[in-house]
N, C-alpha and C positions, 0 to 999 in steps of 0.2 A: 504493500500500500504506500509506504513512504517513497519507494522508487517511482511508483506511478505518479504521485503528487509532484515529486521533484521534476519529472520529465514534462508534465503538462502545466507546470506553473507559468512558464513563459506564454503559453497559449492563453491561459486565464488572464494574465496581465494585459496581453495585447487586446483581448476582447473587451476588457474593462476600459482600456484607453480608447478603443474604437467607439464604444457606446458613449463615452464622455464627449468625444469630439463631435459625434453626430448630433447629440443633444444640444451642444453649444452652437453648432451651425444652424439648427432649426430655431433655437431660441434667439440668436442674433438676427436671424432673417425675419423674425416677427411671429413665428409660430410658437405661441406661449400657452398652449393648452396643457395644463398639468396632467389631466387624465390620459391624454395621448402620450405624453412623455412617460408616465408610469407604465402604460400598456406596452410601449415600445421596450422599456427596460425589462418588463416581465417576459416578453417574448424572447428577447435576447438571452436572458438568464435561463429560461426554460429550454431552449434549443441547445445551449451550451451544456446544460446539465444532462440532457438526454444523450448528447454525444459522449460526454465523459463517462456516464454510466454504461453505455453500450461498449465503449472502448475498454473499460475496466473488465466487464464480463467476458468479452472475447479475448482479452489478453492477460487474464488473471494468472494462469499458469506460467505464462511467458515472463511476467515480472517476478513471480515467485522464484522461478528458476534462476533469473539473473541475480536476485538478491541472495541466493544460497548456492555457493559453489558446488560443483559435482564432487561426489565422494567415490564414484565408480565410473570407469570409462563407458560402460554400457548404458549409462543414463543418457548418453547422447542419442540413443535410438528410441527413447520415450517420446511419444507424439505430443505436440502442443495442440491448441485449438487450430481450426483451419483458417486462420487469418493469414494473409499473404506474407507479412513480416515474420511471423512465428514459423511458418513453413520454410521460409528461406533460411532462418537461423537453424532449424532442425536439420535441413539438408547440409548446411555448412558444417555443423557438428559431426554429422555422419561421415562426410567426406574427410574431415580432419582426423576422425577416429580411424578410418580405413588407412589414411596416409601414415598415421602414427604406427599402426600395426605392421604395415609393409616395411617401414623404415626400421622398426624394432627387429623384425625377422631378418632383415638384411644385415643389421649390425650383429645380431646373434650368430648368424652364419659366418660372418667375417671373424668374429671372436673365436668360434669353434675351429674354423680353419687355421687361424693363427696358433691356437693352442695345440692343435694336432701337429702343425709344422714344428713348433718348439719341442714337443715331446719326441718326435722322430729325429730331429736334429741333435738333441742332447744324447739320445741313445746311440746315434751313429757316431758321435764324437767320443763316446765312452769306449767304443771298440778299439780305436787306435791307442787310446790311453792305456787300456788293459794290455795291449801288445807291448807298448813301451815299458810298462811295469814289469812284465815277464822278462823282457830283455835285460833291464837294469838289475833285476834280482840275481842274474847269473854272473854279475861282475861286481866286485866289492871296491873298485877303485873310487877315488874321491869324486871324480867328475860324474860318475854314475849316481853317487849319493845326491849331488846337486840336481841332477836330472829328475831323480825321484821326488825331491822336494818341489820342483817346479810342476811336475805332473799332479802332485797333491793339490797345489794351488789351482790348477786347471780343473781338477775334479770338483773341488769345492765351489769354484765359480760356476761350473755347469749345473751343479746341484742347486745353487741359489737361483739361477735362471729358471730351472725347472719348477722349483717350488713357488717362485714368484708368479709364474704363469698359471700354475694350478690353483693359486689363491683366488683367482677370479671365479673358479667353479668349485669353491671349497665345499659347498653343501653336497656335492656329488662325490667327494673324494675324502671322506673321513668316516671313521667307525669308532665310536666310543666304547671302551671296554676297560676292564680292570688291569692296571699296569703297575708293576713293582718298580718303585723309584730306584732301588739299589740295582736291580737288573738292568734297567734302561740307562742308568748313569754309567755303569761299568761298560756297557756296549758303546756309549758315546766316547768314553776314555780310550777304548781299544781302537775306535775309528780314528782317533786323533793321536795315536801312539807316536808316529813319526814326527808330528808337529811338536809334541812335548820334548822328544829327544833332540831334535834339531835346535830348539831354542833353549835347551838345558833348563827346562822348567818342568816340575814334576807334580803330579796331583796327590793330594791328601784326601782320602774318601772317608767321610763320617756320615754315611747314609744307611738307614735301617731298611728292612724289607717292607716298608709301608706301601700299601696298595691304594692307588687313587684312580678316579674315573677320568680317562683321557684317551686320545688317539695316539697309539704307540709311534707310528711313523712321524706324525707332525711333532710330537713331543721330543723325539730324538733330534729332529731338525732344530728345534728351539735350543736344546741343550748344546748341540754342536756349535751354534752361533755364539752362545755365551762362553763356551770353552775356548773357541778360536780367538775371540776378543781378549779373554783373560790371559791367554798364553802370549799372544802377539804384543800386548802392551806391558807384559812382565819381562820380556826378553831383555837381558842385559842389566836388569835392575833387581829382580827378585827371582828366586829359584823355586817358588812354591805357589800353587793354586789350591785353595781349600774348597772342597765341595761337601756341604753338610746339609743336615736336615733339622728343622725345629718344628715342634708340634704345639699348637695352641688349642683353645677350647673347640673351635669349629673349623680349623684350617690347618693345613700342613704347608710349610715353606721349604722349598729346595733352594739353597743358597750357594752361589758361585762367587767366591771372594778371591781377588788377586791383590798383590802388593806392588803393583807396577807404577806407571807414571800418572795414573789417575786422569780425571777429566776436569778441565777448567770450570769454575763455578758458573760462569756465564753460559757454558755449553750444556750443562746438566739437563736443563729443562727442554732442550731441543734434540737430545740424542735419539729420540724415537721418531723424529721427522724423517721422511724419505730423502735420501741423498745428502743428508747433513753429516759432515765429517769434522767440523770444528777445527780447533788448534791441532789436535792429534792427527787430523787428516793431512796437514801440511808436513808433518814429520814422517808419516807412513803413507807414501803415495798410493799404495795398493788398497787403501781404504775406499769402500764404495758408499758407505753411509746407508746401506740397505739391510744389513744384518739385524740390527735392533728394531728397525722399522717392521720387517717381516715377522720377527719374533713377537712384537707387540700386536700386530694384526692377527696372527694365529692364536695368541692367548685370548684375545677378545672373542674370537669366533668359537673357541673351545670353552669359554666361560672361566678361564684362569686369570689371575692377576699377575702383573709384573711390575716390579719397582726397582729403581736404581739409585744408589747413593755413592758418591765419590768425592774424594779430596785430592786435589792436584798434588802430585808428588808422593802420595801415600797409598793409593790404590782405589779399587772400585768393588762394590758389592752389588750383585743383582739377585733379587729374590723372585722365584716363581711361586705363586700362591695358589694352592688347591683347596677348594671348599670341600668339607667332609659331610 
């Protein structure tokens, strides 16, 4: 009703001005019959009122729709009254809805094609990496050790690309089950064994066989990211990374603590932003700024919490929080 009044207010004002001008013209021209003037006013108001009532009745749903935004796309197919303007709006909404669906399907197809390409490309790249790994294992010379280190970096980079792509279709790629924190942490440590040895940093494990509800594959990915960061930023400063567990009333925390270079205070609040590397990124050129971002995104989708505390020059502590 308010929208109807606001739209027709200019029409009402124009009609009032028109009636006033016409009465003044007749009055100044000598026609000063008051009953005739009142009768003219009555007719003008009557016809204007009839038009407004007719307009409101035939466009009531139209104005109600405009005043209340759509909550579902299929509301565009609900019919209005058969007034020309409302029919035109209904047809416009239907065409826009169809256009939106077509564009959405097209973008969905492109995304699926891109994801398929990424998956195939990553798996194809893993084959030559596996061959290089086998070749280097047969030779213990120092340069072979360096090659193995570089292949580890390539493998971790490919893994990040793969998980980053899969994050877009996360709802189709996870399975929540009971996971042992100690078992999964030991697996992550084994997968990063050469990284620990190369950087002369070694893990201390203080994790019980606590069982949490999570997705094993994605949880290993998160822990791998935390361990990689802890070791990388501890190399040359500290020889220890502590992985521990604490239990509170309604939650369990898996803590990855290093005693490395730490993070500048101004950077701590931004470490979960994509592609943010901060001051440490200028010291370690291989930093992508995506590890903690992906870990945060996966935690949110799994319903876990993640917190980070750090003091520059003293180290960093990251907590994975599981609700019990």
